[in-house]
Steps between C-alpha positions, in 0.01 A plus 500: 500500500316668791650764728575348841641826643359846433679798652323833491660834587706349781690760700720494810636807677766506769455844649466731201705276273318265260675160499234375257329758282156404362596181318259280305555170319359149454657155537361220288428154634790260442763754399832604651459874551821692560525814709829643379676801645806621688533454873280753677252521212209374712489132404494356852255765623261399220515134598451583867179688416371225273548224759361699793821580688453875471203721420493716187449872543243486220388272221452126527554166327305184432691176553312201358186711527555600863547863601826544695333754730165329561601132484862470620449154648361363174791655312752325725333165441557521126862620497848380591766755595877466475647817655856624453592374846369153583222464755591140591642386834873441528482235772236286324597246236396537139221245550385654828482845342276375219272311738472807722418723202235248393346526847498881484324492162236256624606193300320198651720319755512169311621677184775719648788252506402354161496843335825601672688193378357543151630858485840398635528250217380746234747766616800269530507527879417144609858423611500816711166445674655437843742794487410813693415797283789703636751241378379500139681691226348826379375334183334214690342749740337680207372171359351402835342844546328466163387146585352629827307767310345228283401258779132604484478497116455875446386639167752787505862502614666830588880485466692802626851513351533118519855465362668794673820385669503154342793353312461442127404130523251551783338790314475291183339214691253735663399649164430148374276438801310820420441389140401150614246652741355710218456186287279362777267798466629717783482877454827662607558865593875555492691809610854535376766755413677254269401588144617167347300311764183691414561445128549123534220425747216745446206493261442869571693765687411820682790742527477709815723795588460727803158355578356553152440241231657603171376215280322162520550264208672185375880500483472479121275804472719698738806417292311609189506855632865494397444336162623799302834497682803279455786424735866495400684298764878523504703270725834630621809330638460738794314823560725796588377666819461842343340377179140570605568871539663510157242305300404683185194714452435351157188614322258210485593336834207508741662337802829339604508221761823354640470148644844394624706460182205537262370830368155522346412787268126546444433654162250529218781554247730206547666535159598860578636461852692170489816625328548824700441314827760236422752763386445689823551192719813391319632856514470497879692178547204260531560158346184372329436127547150466353235696312134396500165648407221410738126531515395722790439305822247541779778677687532751216123556506505542877761772470298680234171475690632598841797720419697307763846354462461122479796464740265608781304180446805285571547628854359262759341618821718449809423155636282507811590314816279208591434132429544554126 
């Protein structure tokens, strides 16, 4: 599988502050490549440099063989971009928006309507073709924005936080569309701060924190960095508010994570820590409902690699005003 994107020492400063700090990676043709990191890590800035919306301070990238600095027009011909906030027009209908995007991208006039209707059918939007964009639900707006980015048959699709703000069913439907697009040979560059989303969709993942890439690998290989550890997960009837400050400092426990009424103890000595942990919980009035041993997840590996609390990854950006 050939590299369709090659990023070399890409850097972006705002004043004296590096938003992106000398990052390098490759994206292979036909894969879903995940750019995973907390909000503010530099994911959107990276996309904006790669698609020609902002200039890097140093470094460069090749997109389908075209240098982003020397051949920006050629780069734009080969990509589709779905930004966080939609770039479609609220007063135009779904069909009109697609036809207009086809015109912008230079699709021959006789093909524009045909391609637009085809995409409406593929994305489950045919019955909404005469509705104005502003009257569509958030989930349908995201579908239409992706369809518009594909109107000129790009080789690479850039998706910036595509499921942020969507309800569960809309997000699930959108993930299926992403996988269906991959099956058709499209290369997809996906930014997200949802660890489960990256794990389920991506062939490879780059973890970026504070403008620096910490690791680039498959989800499986990233999880393997935790292969020596085990997780004891204890489900409680409820979690007392002051329990976290009282959790035991038991020898052999590497990390404790509280997720609502579940507590996960990361350890390399499961047989030694299980009994004292349960005695402690019961002694502090916690009612144990379930006990499980788990293999470490991508979330566990993320915490180990970055040193960040995984709860930070669950905080959405404030929603921006606009047609979205």
